[in-house]
C-alpha positions as CSV (number, residue, x, y, z in Angstrom):
1,M,-16.4,0.2,-0.1
2,G,-16.5,-3.3,0.9
3,I,-15.3,-6.6,-0.3
4,L,-16.0,-10.4,-0.7
5,S,-13.5,-11.9,-2.7
6,S,-15.5,-14.6,-4.3
7,F,-13.5,-17.3,-5.8
8,S,-15.2,-18.2,-9.2
9,F,-15.3,-21.5,-11.3
10,L,-14.9,-20.3,-14.6
11,S,-15.8,-22.1,-17.9
12,P,-12.5,-23.2,-19.6
13,C,-13.2,-20.9,-22.3
14,L,-12.8,-17.8,-19.9
15,S,-9.9,-19.2,-18.6
16,H,-8.3,-19.3,-21.8
17,K,-9.6,-15.6,-22.5
18,A,-8.1,-14.7,-19.6
19,R,-4.8,-16.6,-20.1
20,L,-4.5,-15.1,-23.8
21,F,-5.2,-11.6,-22.1
22,M,-2.3,-11.8,-19.5
23,R,-0.1,-12.9,-22.3
24,Q,-0.6,-10.4,-24.5
25,S,-0.4,-7.5,-21.8
26,L,2.7,-8.6,-20.1
27,R,4.6,-8.9,-23.8
28,T,3.0,-5.4,-24.3
29,F,4.2,-4.0,-21.0
30,S,7.1,-6.0,-19.9
31,S,10.2,-4.1,-18.3
32,K,13.1,-3.6,-20.8
33,K,15.5,-2.9,-18.1
34,N,15.4,-6.2,-16.6
35,K,13.0,-8.3,-18.9
36,A,11.0,-9.2,-16.4
37,T,6.9,-9.2,-16.5
38,I,5.2,-6.5,-14.7
39,S,2.6,-6.6,-12.0
40,A,-1.3,-5.8,-12.6
41,G,-0.6,-2.6,-10.7
42,D,1.8,-1.9,-13.1
43,I,-0.7,-2.8,-15.9
44,L,-3.3,-0.7,-14.7
45,Q,-0.7,1.9,-14.6
46,K,0.0,1.7,-18.5
47,L,-3.7,1.4,-19.2
48,S,-4.6,5.0,-17.6
49,E,-2.0,6.6,-19.5
50,D,-3.2,5.2,-22.5
51,Y,-7.0,4.8,-21.8
52,P,-7.6,7.7,-18.9
53,H,-11.2,8.2,-19.6
54,V,-12.3,4.7,-20.4
55,E,-15.0,3.8,-17.9
56,V,-14.7,0.5,-16.7
57,I,-16.9,-0.2,-13.7
58,R,-20.0,1.4,-12.0
59,Y,-20.9,0.8,-8.5
60,E,-24.8,0.5,-7.5
61,H,-23.4,1.3,-3.9
62,K,-23.2,5.0,-3.8
63,N,-23.5,5.2,-7.5
64,L,-20.2,5.5,-8.6
65,K,-18.8,5.1,-12.2
66,W,-15.0,4.9,-12.4
67,T,-12.4,5.2,-15.2
68,L,-9.1,3.6,-15.3
69,K,-7.6,6.8,-14.4
70,H,-9.7,7.0,-11.3
71,I,-9.0,3.3,-10.2
72,N,-5.1,3.9,-10.8
73,H,-5.0,7.5,-9.1
74,F,-6.9,6.0,-5.7
75,S,-4.9,2.6,-5.8
76,N,-1.6,4.7,-6.1
77,A,-2.8,7.2,-3.3
78,L,-3.6,4.2,-0.6
79,A,-0.5,2.2,-1.8
80,I,1.7,4.9,-1.0
81,G,-0.4,6.2,1.9
82,F,0.3,2.7,3.5
83,L,4.1,2.5,2.6
84,D,4.4,6.0,3.8
85,V,3.7,5.1,7.5
86,G,6.1,2.2,7.1
87,F,4.6,-0.7,5.5
88,K,7.0,-2.6,3.2
89,P,6.1,-5.4,0.1
90,G,5.3,-8.7,1.6
91,D,3.3,-7.3,4.2
92,V,-0.1,-8.7,4.9
93,V,-3.3,-6.9,4.3
94,L,-6.7,-8.3,5.6
95,S,-9.8,-7.0,4.1
96,W,-13.0,-7.5,5.8
97,L,-15.1,-5.5,3.0
98,P,-18.1,-6.2,1.3
99,P,-17.4,-7.3,-2.6
100,H,-19.5,-4.7,-4.2
101,F,-17.3,-1.8,-2.2
102,S,-15.3,0.0,-4.7
103,E,-12.4,0.1,-1.5
104,Q,-12.3,-3.3,-2.1
105,H,-11.1,-3.3,-5.5
106,I,-9.2,-0.5,-4.7
107,L,-7.2,-2.2,-2.1
108,Q,-6.5,-5.2,-4.4
109,F,-4.8,-3.0,-7.1
110,A,-2.8,-1.0,-4.1
111,C,-1.8,-4.3,-2.8
112,S,-0.5,-5.1,-6.1
113,K,1.3,-1.8,-6.4
114,A,2.6,-1.8,-3.2
115,G,3.4,-5.8,-2.9
116,F,1.4,-6.8,0.0
117,I,-0.4,-10.2,0.5
118,H,-4.0,-9.8,0.3
119,Y,-6.8,-11.8,2.4
120,H,-10.0,-11.5,2.3
121,L,-12.6,-12.7,5.3
122,D,-16.5,-12.9,4.3
123,P,-18.2,-9.8,6.4
124,F,-21.6,-11.2,5.5
125,L,-21.3,-13.8,8.1
126,A,-22.2,-10.9,10.8
127,M,-25.6,-11.1,9.1
128,K,-26.3,-14.8,10.4
129,S,-24.0,-14.7,13.9
130,T,-22.2,-11.6,15.2
131,D,-20.2,-14.3,17.9
132,R,-19.2,-16.5,14.8
133,S,-18.1,-13.3,12.6
134,K,-16.2,-12.2,15.7
135,K,-14.8,-15.6,16.0
136,A,-13.7,-15.9,12.1
137,L,-11.9,-12.5,12.7
138,E,-10.3,-13.4,15.2
139,K,-9.0,-17.0,13.8
140,A,-8.4,-15.0,10.5
141,L,-6.0,-12.4,12.2
142,N,-4.0,-15.1,13.7
143,L,-3.6,-17.3,10.6
144,T,-2.7,-14.8,8.3
145,E,-0.8,-12.8,10.7
146,S,-2.3,-9.7,9.2
147,N,-0.6,-6.3,9.7
148,I,-3.4,-4.3,8.5
149,L,-7.1,-4.9,9.0
150,I,-9.5,-3.2,6.6
151,T,-13.2,-3.2,7.5
152,Q,-16.7,-1.4,6.6
153,E,-17.9,1.1,9.2
154,A,-21.5,-0.6,9.2
155,G,-23.7,-2.4,6.7
156,N,-26.8,-4.5,6.7
157,D,-27.8,-2.9,10.2
158,I,-24.5,-4.3,11.5
159,N,-21.8,-2.3,13.3
160,Y,-18.8,-3.7,12.2
161,V,-16.4,-1.2,14.2
162,K,-18.0,-2.4,17.4
163,L,-17.5,-5.8,16.3
164,V,-13.8,-5.3,15.8
165,E,-13.5,-3.7,19.0
166,G,-14.9,-7.0,20.7
167,V,-12.0,-8.7,19.2
168,I,-9.7,-6.1,19.6
169,P,-10.6,-4.2,23.0
170,E,-7.1,-2.3,22.4
171,T,-8.6,0.1,20.1
172,R,-10.3,1.5,22.8
173,I,-7.4,3.2,24.8
174,F,-5.4,4.0,21.6
175,N,-4.8,7.3,20.6
176,I,-3.0,7.9,17.3
177,G,-2.2,11.3,18.3
178,D,0.3,10.2,20.9
179,G,2.5,9.3,17.8
180,M,2.9,5.8,19.5
181,P,2.4,2.7,17.0
182,F,-0.8,0.4,17.8
183,F,0.0,-3.2,19.5
184,T,-2.0,-5.5,20.5
185,P,-0.6,-9.0,22.4
186,R,-3.6,-10.9,21.0
187,F,-2.4,-10.0,17.3
188,P,1.3,-9.0,17.6
189,S,1.7,-8.5,13.9
190,L,-1.4,-6.1,13.5
191,R,-0.1,-2.3,13.2
192,Y,-3.0,-0.6,11.5
193,I,-7.0,-1.0,11.6
194,V,-9.0,0.9,9.1
195,Q,-12.4,1.6,8.4
196,T,-14.4,3.1,5.6
197,G,-16.2,5.9,8.0
198,L,-15.0,9.6,7.5
199,D,-14.3,10.2,11.1
200,F,-12.7,9.1,14.3
201,D,-15.8,9.7,16.4
202,D,-16.6,6.8,18.8
203,K,-14.1,4.9,16.8
204,P,-10.7,5.6,18.4
205,G,-7.8,3.6,17.4
206,I,-9.6,2.8,14.0
207,I,-8.5,5.2,11.1
208,P,-10.8,6.6,8.5
209,L,-9.8,5.0,5.2
210,N,-9.8,8.3,3.2
211,Q,-7.0,9.5,5.7
212,M,-4.8,6.9,4.4
213,L,-4.6,8.5,1.0
214,C,-1.5,9.9,0.0
215,P,-1.6,11.1,-3.7
216,N,1.9,12.6,-3.9
217,G,2.8,10.3,-7.0
218,E,5.7,9.1,-5.7
219,L,5.2,5.3,-5.5
220,T,8.6,4.3,-7.0
221,A,10.4,6.2,-4.3
222,F,8.8,4.4,-1.4
223,L,9.3,1.1,-3.1
224,E,13.2,2.1,-2.6
225,G,13.9,-0.1,-5.6
226,T,12.1,-3.2,-4.4
227,I,11.2,-5.1,-7.8
228,I,7.4,-6.1,-7.8
229,D,6.6,-8.1,-11.1
230,S,3.6,-10.9,-12.4
231,H,6.0,-13.2,-9.9
232,T,5.0,-11.3,-6.7
233,P,2.8,-12.8,-4.1
234,L,-0.4,-10.8,-4.3
235,A,-3.8,-13.0,-3.2
236,G,-4.4,-15.4,-0.1
237,K,-7.0,-17.6,0.3
238,L,-8.7,-18.7,4.0
239,I,-9.9,-22.0,4.4
240,T,-13.0,-22.1,6.4
241,D,-15.2,-24.8,8.1
242,I,-18.9,-25.4,7.6
243,E,-19.7,-22.4,9.6
244,G,-17.6,-19.7,8.2
245,I,-14.7,-20.0,10.7
246,P,-11.3,-19.9,9.2
247,T,-9.3,-23.1,9.9
248,G,-5.9,-22.3,7.5
249,I,-4.7,-20.7,4.7
250,E,-4.0,-22.2,1.1
251,K,-0.9,-21.4,-0.9
252,I,-0.5,-17.6,-1.8
253,L,-0.9,-16.7,-5.5
254,S,1.5,-14.5,-7.5
255,N,-0.3,-11.4,-9.7
256,E,-0.1,-13.4,-12.8
257,Q,-2.1,-16.4,-11.3
258,V,-4.5,-13.7,-10.1
259,I,-5.2,-12.8,-13.6
260,N,-4.8,-16.1,-15.0
261,E,-6.9,-18.1,-12.4
262,Y,-9.7,-15.1,-12.9
263,V,-9.3,-15.1,-9.0
264,W,-10.8,-11.7,-8.5
265,P,-13.3,-10.7,-11.7
266,E,-13.7,-7.2,-11.2
267,F,-10.1,-6.8,-10.7
268,V,-9.5,-8.9,-14.4
269,S,-12.2,-7.1,-15.9
270,I,-10.8,-3.7,-15.3
271,L,-7.5,-5.1,-16.6
272,K,-9.1,-5.8,-19.8
273,K,-11.2,-2.5,-20.3
274,E,-14.8,-4.3,-19.7
275,Y,-17.2,-2.3,-18.3
276,K,-18.9,-4.0,-15.4
277,E,-21.9,-3.3,-13.3
278,V,-21.6,-4.1,-9.7
279,K,-24.8,-4.7,-7.7
280,G,-25.2,-4.6,-3.9
281,I,-26.1,-1.8,-1.7
282,G,-25.1,-0.5,1.9
283,V,-25.8,1.4,4.8
284,I,-24.1,4.9,4.6
285,F,-23.9,7.0,7.9
């Protein structure tokens, strides 16, 4: 699973269609209790109940085809997993995943459901220069004050776990079995580093993504009454220089703005029940 959140400039026609869809969805699924519009994650929840077996996306990577029920199940489980270990709405997630990984889109919905703010850093910079990619990661972690970093294990003949270790060497001495929280003075806000591999072998301190899933269905209980709706912040964007190094951050967009402005194309197409093929492959160890 990976990611690169590309921010596309769309035609006025597409933007208009997205706005119409958002208004219709929010009218249909608005909360009767407080009359507040609901988040994209809650729209997905409702769609998965009404159209559970509708196939909405297929990934060339790993040849996965998912229904609305699949996406809702795994994004719920990931949101609960992070909330269960102590994260709260408003915490910041930095994704270093390729855009064609299914994990990227699951993560986007999980952030919507849990109220996290999602930033994306281009992992393909490492194909041009591993030194520049490590500098970019360091700058992104500092600028966003990320609490969670999610990376692929390896891809395009690049070991991303080793790049992370080069930027955050404390991972080599951290043992999750000790029951102590992770801490690095280089990035004081960072508490969890997660990778898409399936084990801890030669990756101490970096947690497999599958171990973060907690499919108990108790998302509301973990939110402790926090209201997450269409106005809840969801997507941040890094400003980068000509070499791809982050130099700043832009204004954070709400759930509603992410849909209206078509910021995440696959995210919106899933909510519109539009089937989409996602091209792109990767190395699987």
